[in-house]
C-alpha positions as CSV (number, residue, x, y, z in Angstrom):
1,X,-39.3,12.4,-0.7
2,X,-41.6,15.5,0.1
3,X,-41.1,18.7,1.2
4,X,-41.9,18.1,4.5
5,X,-39.4,15.1,5.1
6,X,-36.8,17.0,3.2
7,X,-37.2,19.8,5.4
8,X,-37.2,17.7,8.9
9,X,-34.3,16.0,7.7
10,X,-32.4,19.5,6.9
11,X,-33.5,20.7,10.3
12,X,-32.3,17.4,12.3
13,X,-28.7,18.0,10.6
14,X,-28.6,21.5,11.4
15,X,-29.3,20.5,15.1
16,X,-26.2,17.6,15.1
17,X,-24.0,20.1,13.0
18,X,-24.7,22.7,15.7
19,X,-23.9,20.1,18.4
20,X,-20.5,18.7,17.0
21,X,-19.1,22.4,16.7
22,X,-20.3,23.4,20.2
23,X,-18.5,20.5,21.4
24,X,-15.4,21.2,19.6
25,X,-15.3,24.8,20.6
26,X,-16.1,23.9,24.0
27,X,-13.7,20.8,24.8
28,X,-11.5,20.9,21.6
29,X,-10.6,24.3,20.7
30,X,-7.0,23.8,19.8
31,X,-7.5,20.0,18.7
32,X,-10.2,20.6,16.2
33,X,-9.2,22.4,13.2
34,X,-11.8,22.3,10.7
35,X,-15.5,20.7,10.4
36,X,-16.9,20.5,6.9
37,X,-19.7,18.7,5.4
38,X,-19.2,16.1,2.4
39,X,-21.3,13.0,1.2
40,X,-25.2,12.8,-0.2
41,X,-26.0,16.0,2.1
42,X,-23.7,17.7,0.5
43,X,-24.5,17.0,-3.0
44,X,-28.3,17.1,-2.5
45,X,-28.3,13.1,-3.4
46,X,-29.6,12.0,0.2
47,X,-32.8,9.8,0.9
48,X,-34.7,9.4,4.3
49,X,-31.8,6.9,5.9
50,X,-28.8,9.0,4.4
51,X,-26.3,9.6,7.4
52,X,-24.5,13.0,7.9
53,X,-20.9,12.6,6.5
54,X,-18.7,15.4,8.5
55,X,-15.1,15.8,8.0
56,X,-13.7,16.6,11.1
57,X,-10.0,17.7,10.8
58,X,-7.9,17.2,14.0
59,X,-5.1,18.9,15.1
60,X,-3.3,16.6,17.9
61,X,-4.6,13.3,18.9
62,X,-6.6,14.6,21.8
63,X,-8.9,15.7,18.6
64,X,-10.2,11.9,18.5
65,X,-12.0,12.0,21.8
66,X,-14.5,14.1,20.2
67,X,-15.6,10.9,18.1
68,X,-18.9,9.3,18.6
69,X,-21.1,6.5,17.3
70,X,-24.7,6.7,17.9
71,X,-28.1,5.8,16.3
72,X,-31.2,8.4,15.8
73,X,-34.3,7.9,14.5
74,X,-33.2,4.6,12.9
75,X,-30.3,6.1,11.2
76,X,-26.8,5.7,12.5
77,X,-24.3,8.2,12.9
78,X,-20.0,8.1,12.7
79,X,-18.7,11.3,14.3
80,X,-14.9,10.6,13.4
81,X,-11.6,12.6,12.7
82,X,-9.4,12.9,9.8
83,X,-6.1,13.8,10.6
84,X,-4.0,16.2,8.4
85,X,-0.8,14.0,7.7
86,X,-2.6,10.9,7.1
87,X,-6.0,11.4,5.4
88,X,-5.9,14.6,4.3
89,X,-2.5,14.4,2.5
90,X,-3.4,11.4,0.7
91,X,-6.3,13.2,-0.5
92,X,-4.2,16.0,-1.6
93,X,-1.9,13.8,-3.7
94,X,-4.9,11.6,-4.8
95,X,-3.4,8.6,-3.3
96,X,-6.6,8.1,-1.7
97,X,-10.2,7.2,-3.4
98,X,-11.8,9.8,-0.8
99,X,-10.4,12.7,-3.0
100,X,-13.9,14.5,-3.0
101,X,-13.8,14.8,1.2
102,X,-10.8,17.5,0.4
103,X,-11.7,19.2,-2.8
104,X,-15.6,19.3,-2.5
105,X,-15.9,20.0,0.9
106,X,-18.5,22.7,2.4
107,X,-16.8,24.3,5.6
108,X,-19.1,24.6,8.3
109,X,-16.5,25.5,11.1
110,X,-12.9,26.7,11.3
111,X,-11.3,27.4,14.7
112,X,-8.6,29.7,13.3
113,X,-7.7,31.4,10.0
114,X,-4.4,29.6,9.7
115,X,-6.3,26.4,9.3
116,X,-8.3,27.5,6.4
117,X,-4.9,28.7,5.0
118,X,-3.5,25.1,5.6
119,X,-6.7,23.6,4.0
120,X,-6.5,25.8,1.1
121,X,-2.8,24.9,0.1
122,X,-4.0,20.7,0.2
123,X,-7.1,21.7,-1.7
124,X,-4.9,23.5,-4.7
125,X,-2.0,20.3,-4.6
126,X,-5.1,18.2,-5.0
127,X,-6.7,20.4,-7.9
128,X,-3.3,21.1,-9.6
129,X,-2.8,17.3,-9.8
130,X,-6.4,17.0,-11.4
131,X,-5.5,19.5,-14.0
132,X,-2.6,18.0,-15.4
133,X,-2.7,16.1,-18.4
134,X,-2.9,12.3,-18.4
135,X,0.7,11.2,-17.9
136,X,2.7,9.0,-15.9
137,X,1.9,10.4,-12.4
138,X,-2.3,9.5,-12.9
139,X,-0.8,6.2,-14.6
140,X,1.5,5.5,-11.8
141,X,-1.2,5.7,-9.3
142,X,-3.5,3.5,-11.4
143,X,-0.5,1.0,-11.3
144,X,-0.8,0.7,-7.7
145,X,-4.7,0.0,-7.6
146,X,-3.9,-2.6,-10.1
147,X,-1.3,-3.9,-8.1
148,X,-3.7,-4.3,-5.0
149,X,-6.2,-5.6,-7.3
150,X,-3.9,-8.5,-8.5
151,X,-3.3,-9.0,-4.6
152,X,-7.0,-9.7,-4.2
153,X,-7.2,-12.0,-7.0
154,X,-4.5,-14.3,-5.6
155,X,-6.6,-14.3,-2.4
156,X,-9.6,-15.7,-4.7
157,X,-7.2,-18.3,-5.3
158,X,-5.8,-19.1,-1.9
159,X,-9.4,-19.2,-0.3
160,X,-11.5,-21.8,-0.9
161,X,-15.0,-21.0,1.1
162,X,-17.7,-19.0,-1.1
163,X,-17.8,-16.0,1.4
164,X,-13.8,-15.2,1.2
165,X,-13.7,-16.0,-2.3
166,X,-16.4,-13.5,-2.9
167,X,-15.2,-10.9,-0.8
168,X,-11.5,-10.8,-2.3
169,X,-13.6,-10.8,-5.7
170,X,-14.8,-7.6,-4.5
171,X,-11.7,-6.4,-3.4
172,X,-10.5,-6.7,-7.1
173,X,-13.4,-5.0,-8.8
174,X,-13.1,-2.2,-6.0
175,X,-9.7,-1.9,-6.8
176,X,-9.9,-2.0,-10.5
177,X,-12.5,0.7,-10.1
178,X,-9.9,2.9,-8.6
179,X,-7.6,2.0,-11.1
180,X,-9.8,3.4,-13.9
181,X,-10.6,6.6,-11.9
182,X,-7.0,7.2,-11.6
183,X,-6.5,6.3,-15.9
184,X,-9.2,9.2,-16.1
185,X,-7.4,11.5,-13.9
186,X,-10.4,12.2,-11.8
187,X,-12.2,11.0,-8.8
188,X,-15.5,9.9,-7.5
189,X,-17.9,12.9,-6.3
190,X,-21.1,11.2,-5.4
191,X,-20.2,8.0,-3.7
192,X,-20.7,4.4,-3.8
193,X,-24.4,4.5,-5.0
194,X,-23.5,6.4,-8.3
195,X,-20.0,4.6,-9.1
196,X,-21.6,3.4,-12.6
197,X,-23.4,6.5,-13.6
198,X,-19.9,8.2,-13.1
199,X,-17.9,5.5,-14.7
200,X,-19.9,5.7,-17.8
201,X,-18.7,9.2,-18.8
202,X,-15.0,8.8,-18.7
203,X,-13.2,8.9,-21.5
204,X,-11.1,5.6,-20.9
205,X,-12.8,2.4,-19.8
206,X,-12.2,-1.5,-21.0
207,X,-14.5,-2.6,-23.7
208,X,-17.8,-4.0,-22.4
209,X,-16.7,-2.8,-18.6
210,X,-20.1,-2.6,-17.2
211,X,-20.4,-6.0,-18.4
212,X,-17.5,-7.2,-16.9
213,X,-18.1,-5.3,-13.5
214,X,-21.8,-6.7,-13.0
215,X,-20.3,-10.3,-13.9
216,X,-18.4,-10.0,-11.1
217,X,-21.1,-8.8,-8.7
218,X,-23.3,-11.7,-10.1
219,X,-21.0,-14.6,-9.8
220,X,-22.6,-17.3,-7.9
221,X,-20.0,-19.8,-7.6
222,X,-15.9,-20.1,-6.6
223,X,-15.5,-20.7,-10.0
224,X,-17.4,-17.9,-11.7
225,X,-16.0,-15.3,-9.3
226,X,-12.4,-16.4,-9.9
227,X,-13.0,-16.5,-13.8
228,X,-15.0,-12.9,-13.7
229,X,-12.6,-11.0,-11.7
230,X,-9.6,-12.4,-13.6
231,X,-11.5,-11.2,-16.6
232,X,-12.3,-7.7,-14.9
233,X,-8.6,-7.6,-13.9
234,X,-7.1,-8.2,-16.9
235,X,-9.1,-5.8,-19.1
236,X,-8.2,-2.8,-16.8
237,X,-4.3,-3.9,-17.1
238,X,-4.7,-4.1,-20.8
239,X,-6.4,-0.7,-20.6
240,X,-3.6,0.6,-18.5
241,X,-0.7,-0.9,-20.8
242,X,-2.3,0.8,-23.5
243,X,-2.3,4.4,-22.2
244,X,1.0,3.7,-21.0
245,X,2.2,3.2,-24.9
246,X,0.1,6.3,-25.7
247,X,0.7,9.0,-23.1
248,X,4.6,8.2,-21.4
249,X,7.3,8.9,-23.7
250,X,9.7,6.3,-24.1
251,X,13.2,6.3,-23.0
252,X,15.7,5.5,-25.8
253,X,19.7,4.5,-25.2
254,X,21.9,6.9,-25.2
255,X,25.7,7.5,-24.7
256,X,25.1,8.8,-21.1
257,X,21.9,6.8,-20.0
258,X,23.7,3.4,-20.7
259,X,26.8,4.3,-18.9
260,X,28.0,1.3,-16.5
261,X,24.9,-0.9,-17.2
262,X,26.5,-3.3,-19.3
263,X,29.2,-3.7,-16.5
264,X,26.3,-4.0,-13.6
265,X,24.7,-6.7,-15.5
266,X,28.1,-8.2,-15.5
267,X,28.7,-7.8,-12.1
268,X,25.5,-8.8,-10.8
269,X,24.5,-11.6,-13.2
270,X,26.9,-13.0,-15.4
271,X,29.0,-14.9,-13.1
272,X,26.4,-16.2,-11.0
273,X,24.4,-17.7,-14.0
274,X,28.0,-19.5,-15.3
275,X,28.7,-20.7,-11.7
276,X,25.0,-22.1,-10.9
277,X,24.9,-23.6,-14.6
278,X,28.3,-25.1,-14.6
279,X,27.6,-26.6,-11.1
280,X,24.1,-27.9,-12.0
281,X,22.5,-26.0,-9.2
282,X,18.8,-25.4,-10.5
283,X,17.7,-23.6,-7.5
284,X,20.9,-21.5,-7.8
285,X,20.5,-20.7,-11.3
286,X,17.0,-19.9,-11.1
287,X,17.4,-17.3,-8.8
288,X,20.1,-16.1,-10.9
289,X,17.6,-16.3,-13.7
290,X,15.0,-14.1,-12.0
291,X,17.8,-11.4,-10.9
292,X,19.0,-11.2,-14.5
293,X,15.2,-10.7,-15.7
294,X,14.5,-8.3,-13.4
295,X,17.5,-6.0,-14.2
296,X,17.0,-6.5,-17.8
297,X,13.3,-5.5,-17.3
298,X,14.3,-2.4,-15.4
299,X,16.9,-1.0,-18.3
300,X,13.8,-2.0,-21.0
301,X,11.7,0.6,-18.7
302,X,13.9,3.3,-17.6
303,X,16.2,3.5,-20.6
304,X,14.8,2.1,-23.4
305,X,16.7,-1.2,-24.1
306,X,15.1,-3.9,-26.0
307,X,12.9,-6.3,-23.8
308,X,14.9,-9.4,-23.5
309,X,12.7,-12.5,-22.5
310,X,15.1,-14.3,-20.5
311,X,12.9,-16.8,-18.7
312,X,11.4,-18.2,-21.7
313,X,14.8,-20.1,-22.4
314,X,15.2,-21.5,-18.5
315,X,14.9,-25.3,-18.5
316,X,15.9,-27.1,-15.1
317,X,17.0,-30.1,-17.1
318,X,19.4,-28.2,-19.4
319,X,21.2,-25.1,-17.4
320,X,23.7,-25.1,-19.9
321,X,21.4,-24.0,-22.8
322,X,20.3,-21.5,-20.5
323,X,23.9,-20.0,-19.9
324,X,24.2,-19.9,-23.7
325,X,21.0,-17.9,-24.2
326,X,21.8,-15.7,-21.2
327,X,25.6,-15.2,-22.9
328,X,23.9,-14.4,-26.0
329,X,21.5,-12.0,-24.5
330,X,24.4,-10.2,-23.1
331,X,26.1,-10.1,-26.4
332,X,22.8,-8.5,-27.7
333,X,23.1,-5.8,-24.7
334,X,26.5,-5.1,-25.5
335,X,25.4,-4.0,-28.9
336,X,23.4,-1.5,-27.4
337,X,26.7,-0.1,-26.2
338,X,28.4,-0.1,-29.8
339,X,25.1,1.8,-31.3
340,X,26.1,4.9,-28.9
341,X,29.9,4.5,-29.3
342,X,30.1,3.7,-25.7
343,X,33.2,1.4,-24.9
344,X,33.0,-1.2,-22.0
345,X,34.9,-0.3,-18.8
346,X,37.2,-3.5,-19.0
347,X,40.9,-3.8,-17.5
348,X,43.3,-6.4,-17.2
349,X,45.4,-4.7,-14.2
350,X,44.8,-2.9,-11.1
351,X,46.7,-0.1,-12.1
352,X,44.6,0.5,-15.2
353,X,41.8,0.9,-13.1
354,X,43.2,3.2,-10.7
355,X,44.4,5.5,-13.5
356,X,41.2,5.5,-14.6
357,X,39.0,5.9,-11.6
358,X,41.2,8.5,-10.0
359,X,41.2,10.6,-13.2
360,X,37.4,10.6,-13.7
361,X,35.7,14.0,-14.4
362,X,33.8,15.8,-11.5
363,X,31.0,18.0,-12.4
364,X,30.9,21.4,-11.0
365,X,27.0,21.0,-9.6
């Protein structure tokens, strides 16, 4: 692009920006708080057909009335609002992939000084999150993106038309990309056309990530799209698991954190498994098994008890074997109590429970 064309584009943008600010001052003095510039004209990475990316933060629903879509000289423009409580808040907590729209925003107009103070607080929250070392917060955000990608992979399996499968595979790609951004506790700074350039610079990437990424885009058939999106998703999930092992301190069972957990396993699961198995009720036993597995997984994650694979023992043709395996696992879980010297709260009479319960110590907090 030559200098004349560049100056022409910048002049046109200045006119459009002044138009929007003039309208905000005239018609929405209390409704529009801040107008800022983001996107390619903010970074300087624009071309002849680039549109103008304005962030218009509205205080009230009435502010939405400034929204306007139009085409000017073969370029489309979308004037829209970004509310504090939804988009700005999500960007400040890094729960939105549009973080750059907040932290890199170039302010063009601010109705009142207090709105600038409010914006700076949101920006500070985001920058504080980005300044943290890699750990549980960013890995938790990555897990949300991975879960979204899993849902889209399920859609590739449910759909049968090539267009629907390709769209779902594309959504897998998009959410895994956002997961990688969060795994590196950063944000996309330059937009969709620079995705791969930015990701190449990240410290934490799946092996052969770029090839797997392009393979999704290159998929020609339903089977290829399903296969390639699964390969990409699995590689990102494996990276997430590796990073959890590396960066999240492991909980260990202690006298305090084990308190009540064996009794809860007994309460929620034991009698259901026994009753359903003895009745040879496959459905009831299966759902009791799911509940028990979920509880055991929660305890393994939250307090560091061993990882028990209960579901491997489920066999609808022999529920008694499953019951025996469950009871064996309960005994192993009880062993965690014994390691830390904790006794099971188990009584023969109501009077014993009453005496114990009524004399439990109360903290001074």
